[in-house]
VOGU-3710 file (C-alpha; in Angstrom, 3 decimals, decimal comma):
1> mischtkvgp> 41,135/-35,212/92,612  43,086/-38,579/93,041  41,529/-41,569/90,976  42,392/-45,632/90,560  41,350/-48,409/89,011  38,238/-49,564/88,574  38,631/-51,684/92,446  41,788/-51,248/94,404  41,308/-53,570/97,631  43,316/-55,086/100,760
11> rfvggtilra> 46,116/-57,778/99,365  45,102/-59,635/102,502  42,560/-62,182/103,463  40,205/-61,544/106,936  39,229/-58,623/108,520  36,334/-56,079/108,054  36,564/-54,605/104,523  34,840/-51,722/104,339  33,331/-51,339/101,494  33,742/-47,159/99,310
21> lflppfawqp> 32,212/-46,164/96,208  33,542/-43,266/94,586  31,659/-41,272/91,634  33,989/-38,491/90,024  32,652/-35,384/88,294  34,508/-36,425/85,443  35,929/-39,719/83,833  39,623/-41,022/85,568  39,587/-43,907/84,003  41,277/-42,648/80,873
31> ynnaysadsg> 44,434/-41,184/83,345  44,354/-44,498/85,264  44,661/-46,194/81,568  47,562/-44,423/80,602  49,721/-44,182/83,521  53,174/-45,567/83,571  55,829/-44,825/86,037  57,011/-41,225/86,373  54,126/-40,127/83,941  52,678/-38,166/86,179
41> pspfeiyevl> 50,937/-38,373/89,777  50,248/-41,203/90,952  47,023/-42,487/90,739  47,208/-45,553/93,388  49,308/-44,790/95,959  46,500/-43,105/98,140  44,371/-46,548/97,573  47,304/-48,381/98,164  47,003/-47,104/101,937  43,455/-46,914/101,453
51> akrgiqseil> 43,406/-50,862/100,892  46,099/-51,524/104,334  43,688/-49,732/106,242  40,970/-52,450/105,306  38,935/-50,576/102,701  38,297/-51,672/99,078  37,554/-48,586/96,861  35,677/-48,435/93,650  35,630/-45,834/91,080  32,498/-45,390/88,804
61> dphkrplnpf> 32,905/-42,958/86,329  30,069/-40,750/84,502  28,225/-42,455/81,887  28,934/-41,218/78,309  25,699/-40,069/75,990  23,022/-41,654/75,422  23,313/-43,289/79,255  23,857/-39,658/80,092  22,495/-37,214/78,870  24,542/-34,245/80,322
71> sgrdtlldsl> 27,320/-35,672/79,367  30,329/-33,197/78,028  28,100/-30,280/78,564  29,910/-29,368/82,250  31,536/-31,096/85,234  28,784/-30,434/87,141  26,239/-31,602/84,835  28,072/-34,318/83,342  28,157/-35,376/87,272  24,572/-35,660/87,089
81> dptralrvlt> 24,740/-38,589/85,337  21,210/-40,589/86,076  21,695/-43,787/84,729  24,823/-44,009/86,973  22,746/-42,508/90,407  20,470/-45,165/88,984  22,836/-48,227/88,829  23,697/-47,057/92,589  20,407/-46,672/93,837  19,263/-50,322/92,329
91> rrrdvdivvs> 22,523/-52,364/91,599  25,024/-51,053/94,300  22,909/-51,286/97,461  26,020/-53,369/99,134  28,704/-50,542/99,487  29,530/-49,351/102,844  29,491/-45,430/101,462  29,430/-43,369/98,767  31,327/-40,468/98,270  30,485/-38,057/95,626
101> vgegaavplv> 33,073/-36,422/94,510  32,120/-32,558/94,231  28,171/-32,052/94,709  26,691/-32,750/91,698  26,617/-36,991/92,112  25,083/-36,358/95,446  22,135/-34,484/94,139  20,383/-37,148/92,404  21,007/-39,903/94,639  19,935/-37,584/98,081
111> lakrsfafrp> 16,891/-37,304/95,905  15,679/-40,560/95,188  17,442/-42,423/98,094  14,707/-42,534/100,361  12,170/-43,753/97,642  14,967/-46,791/96,318  15,448/-47,255/100,145  19,164/-46,754/99,577  20,817/-47,495/102,792  24,531/-46,851/102,367
121> piiiwdpslt> 25,949/-43,142/103,912  26,037/-40,625/100,771  29,173/-38,279/101,502  30,298/-35,255/99,532  33,461/-34,753/99,223  34,870/-30,796/98,619  32,107/-29,467/97,322  32,107/-26,366/95,035  31,236/-23,485/96,958  30,150/-21,058/95,010
131> eswrlrerml> 28,042/-17,254/95,224  27,316/-16,667/91,631  26,742/-19,613/89,882  22,632/-19,971/90,472  22,853/-23,568/89,108  25,811/-25,044/91,398  24,308/-22,635/94,199  20,620/-24,745/93,659  22,674/-28,187/93,911  24,382/-27,120/96,668
141> dialprvdgv> 20,787/-26,611/98,139  19,453/-29,896/97,828  22,767/-31,838/98,421  24,585/-30,112/101,215  21,217/-30,392/104,330  20,876/-33,902/103,008  23,728/-36,185/103,079  25,184/-38,096/105,335  28,674/-36,326/106,131  30,387/-33,851/104,042
151> mvlgenqvsy> 34,079/-33,715/103,404  35,648/-30,552/102,781  39,235/-29,095/101,989  39,914/-25,957/104,392  38,940/-24,796/107,776  37,560/-21,584/106,769  34,574/-23,850/104,838  33,512/-25,505/108,093  31,866/-22,942/109,640  30,401/-21,436/106,566
161> iekrwhprst> 28,694/-24,443/105,066  27,032/-25,154/108,686  25,714/-20,881/109,242  24,187/-21,390/105,787  23,275/-25,187/104,862  22,991/-27,091/108,674  24,492/-30,045/107,158  23,398/-33,261/109,269  26,847/-33,018/110,749  29,762/-31,195/111,038
171> prviyhhvda> 31,937/-31,450/108,187  35,601/-33,176/108,279  38,737/-31,610/107,190  40,790/-34,102/105,036  42,715/-31,207/103,077  43,858/-31,469/99,505  47,181/-33,570/98,682  50,282/-33,807/96,112  51,692/-36,677/94,569  55,609/-35,523/96,569
181> nffapgpdaa> 57,232/-37,791/94,429  56,588/-36,965/90,953  56,629/-33,818/92,288  59,950/-33,672/93,677  63,350/-31,322/93,640  65,202/-31,749/90,028  69,099/-31,904/89,367  67,786/-29,150/86,505  66,833/-26,063/88,810  68,154/-23,161/86,855
191> deyilsvgdd> 66,226/-19,552/87,835  65,092/-18,926/84,482  62,235/-17,150/85,527  59,404/-16,632/87,982  56,147/-19,222/87,193  52,428/-18,239/87,965  49,992/-21,376/87,208  46,108/-21,291/87,566  43,135/-22,730/85,656  40,652/-21,661/88,498
201> vgrdfetlir> 38,021/-18,594/88,764  39,635/-17,399/91,727  43,041/-16,729/90,405  44,255/-13,060/89,784  46,933/-12,408/86,631  45,769/-9,272/86,094  47,297/-8,164/89,836  50,200/-9,344/88,897  50,845/-8,197/85,154  50,218/-4,963/87,405
211> avegsprhik> 52,777/-6,027/89,748  55,440/-6,347/86,860  54,581/-3,794/84,766  57,652/-1,861/83,510  60,001/-4,931/85,154  62,775/-6,906/83,984  61,756/-9,846/85,284  60,971/-12,590/82,734  57,311/-14,137/84,008  55,492/-17,618/82,849
221> iktrrpvsss> 51,570/-17,347/83,380  50,447/-21,238/82,693  47,242/-20,667/82,030  43,947/-21,986/80,185  41,788/-19,320/81,183  41,714/-15,902/79,301  43,638/-13,167/80,551  42,165/-9,686/80,569  44,853/-7,001/78,091  43,952/-4,606/80,765
231> ptlgpgveii> 46,740/-4,495/81,911  49,016/-4,601/78,541  50,758/-7,151/78,649  54,364/-6,368/78,742  57,253/-8,134/77,369  58,688/-9,562/80,349  55,156/-11,628/80,250  54,730/-15,367/78,896  51,431/-16,412/78,464  51,558/-20,926/78,004
241> serityrelr> 47,309/-21,294/77,514  47,920/-24,497/75,592  47,699/-28,280/77,258  50,518/-29,518/78,722  52,016/-33,098/79,956  52,243/-33,339/84,462  56,056/-34,296/83,158  56,104/-30,147/81,083  54,258/-28,876/84,186  57,222/-30,228/86,203
251> alysrcsfvv> 59,682/-28,781/84,185  58,516/-25,263/84,494  58,666/-25,474/88,287  62,255/-27,364/88,211  63,331/-24,141/86,055  61,552/-21,319/87,630  63,569/-18,892/90,582  59,863/-18,940/92,333  56,940/-19,204/92,052  53,351/-16,743/92,825
261> vplkqtinas> 50,053/-17,470/93,474  48,115/-14,160/93,108  44,071/-14,805/94,377  40,806/-13,260/95,066  39,049/-14,035/98,144  37,963/-17,135/97,562  35,699/-19,589/99,622  37,225/-22,595/97,953  41,061/-23,264/98,167  41,787/-21,827/95,299
271> gvstileaga> 45,542/-22,154/93,907  46,215/-25,110/96,482  47,208/-26,935/94,498  49,885/-24,747/92,898  50,924/-24,202/96,071  51,377/-28,115/97,570  52,818/-28,590/93,214  55,622/-25,919/94,218  55,940/-26,173/97,715  56,472/-30,085/96,538
281> mgkalivsdn> 59,409/-29,306/94,684  61,190/-27,198/97,170  60,771/-23,754/95,197  59,673/-20,464/97,158  56,210/-18,906/97,062  54,785/-15,881/97,530  51,169/-16,160/97,669  48,087/-13,537/98,180  46,558/-13,543/101,735  43,372/-15,366/101,159
291> saisdyivpg> 42,235/-16,916/104,030  41,057/-19,897/101,831  44,279/-21,701/101,492  45,669/-20,961/105,008  45,932/-24,592/106,160  48,903/-24,888/103,483  50,933/-22,480/104,170  53,576/-21,033/106,878  53,434/-17,230/106,125  57,187/-15,943/106,646
301> etcltvpcdn> 57,893/-19,406/106,605  57,165/-21,758/103,832  56,679/-18,348/101,738  55,947/-14,896/101,891  52,401/-13,552/101,865  50,408/-9,982/100,237  47,090/-8,590/100,086  44,859/-9,618/97,704  44,796/-6,873/94,925  47,461/-5,615/96,078
311> saalraaier> 50,160/-5,201/92,837  52,059/-2,601/95,144  52,788/-5,065/97,907  53,083/-8,398/95,201  55,861/-6,117/93,196  57,615/-5,567/96,185  57,714/-8,878/97,576  59,045/-10,270/93,936  61,866/-8,166/93,988  62,753/-8,947/97,571
321> lssdrdlrdq> 62,515/-12,975/96,718  64,690/-11,686/93,199  67,379/-10,523/95,116  67,439/-12,772/97,808  68,904/-16,254/96,770  69,480/-17,460/100,699  65,757/-16,912/101,121  64,077/-18,538/98,313  66,420/-21,375/99,086  65,072/-21,176/103,024
331> lgsaarsfvt> 61,428/-20,864/102,130  62,012/-23,474/99,399  63,264/-26,122/101,508  60,706/-25,324/104,312  57,699/-25,779/102,540  58,925/-29,132/100,331  59,342/-30,226/104,755  55,992/-28,771/105,390  54,026/-29,994/102,252  55,382/-33,613/103,097
341> srfanrpfae> 54,460/-33,790/106,323  50,916/-32,975/106,243  50,130/-33,108/102,091  51,556/-36,159/100,599  49,704/-38,934/99,657  50,109/-41,231/101,908  50,265/-38,885/105,418  46,254/-37,627/103,186  45,458/-40,985/102,358  46,236/-42,272/106,473
351> glasvlteya> 43,466/-39,022/107,587  40,879/-40,257/104,657  40,462/-43,913/106,032  39,640/-42,043/109,484  37,214/-40,351/108,227  35,898/-42,656/105,851  35,738/-45,872/108,204  34,046/-42,635/110,964  31,392/-42,049/108,364  30,850/-45,619/107,404
361> rq> 30,186/-46,680/110,856  27,714/-44,350/112,313
//
């Protein structure tokens, strides 16, 4: 998700200014305060575009304990923050639109909105759709039918949300984004290994490990999720579980031969950050054919695709890319062009500005 200073507004005087209040599920300000040029993805570029479009953006992070009794337990619970909700309902009635990043922050607002006669529209951006976590499902049941709008990352989520929750308006697809200036091809590409990256529950590293069993290929898997010991990790498989900086992540991309994104079938766009980061780096990709990420790839042009949970097909694709440098270069170049034209911060922000303006003025 994007982040910014507490307030970022238009630099011009006059004209209509739309005031948008963003409620993230966890604190964004520490990253903003520590940011310096090229230390990581820019937390400001998107908001500069919004400002030029007449949108003043303000961020209100969740509180820490004791103001937020849910703090530190889970980002979903953290985002409920009753003190923040009360502050919005009583003291931020001057905004034109409230954007709950994820569904958590929207829950107390939609339940209390009528009691406080709160008029600004409440929008959910990127609800975490699930059929396995009952608590999150219950929060989605509360929030999605009651909010004034929903912004999602993929076309597949539109019909799913409409069929299950019957929202007040058709969800709008705004896609995901990447800082294509930070994640860009570098001079130190060395073809040292094959890389796979990801922490979300939709990753299928077990299938990847089966696919390279007995292979001489060197595979690096960067994840903080536990990886099952069955199948057994081969000598060429390296798990990187410690936290790393964005610059260290970029270096991992830069030195790899290509990137593998093994996925389970999911509703959410699992793997999208890795796909966009690797594509922006000009790296060839192998991606499991999960419909949730179909908006972010062009099979055969920006990546190779294989069926989900098919280690034989994944192994064949890995061997194909490993032995064909020209194909890697071709896919990587096309991926870079595709990502920068559609999902880089600036084109993304233009689309976001249009949707926010539309919702705010309904």
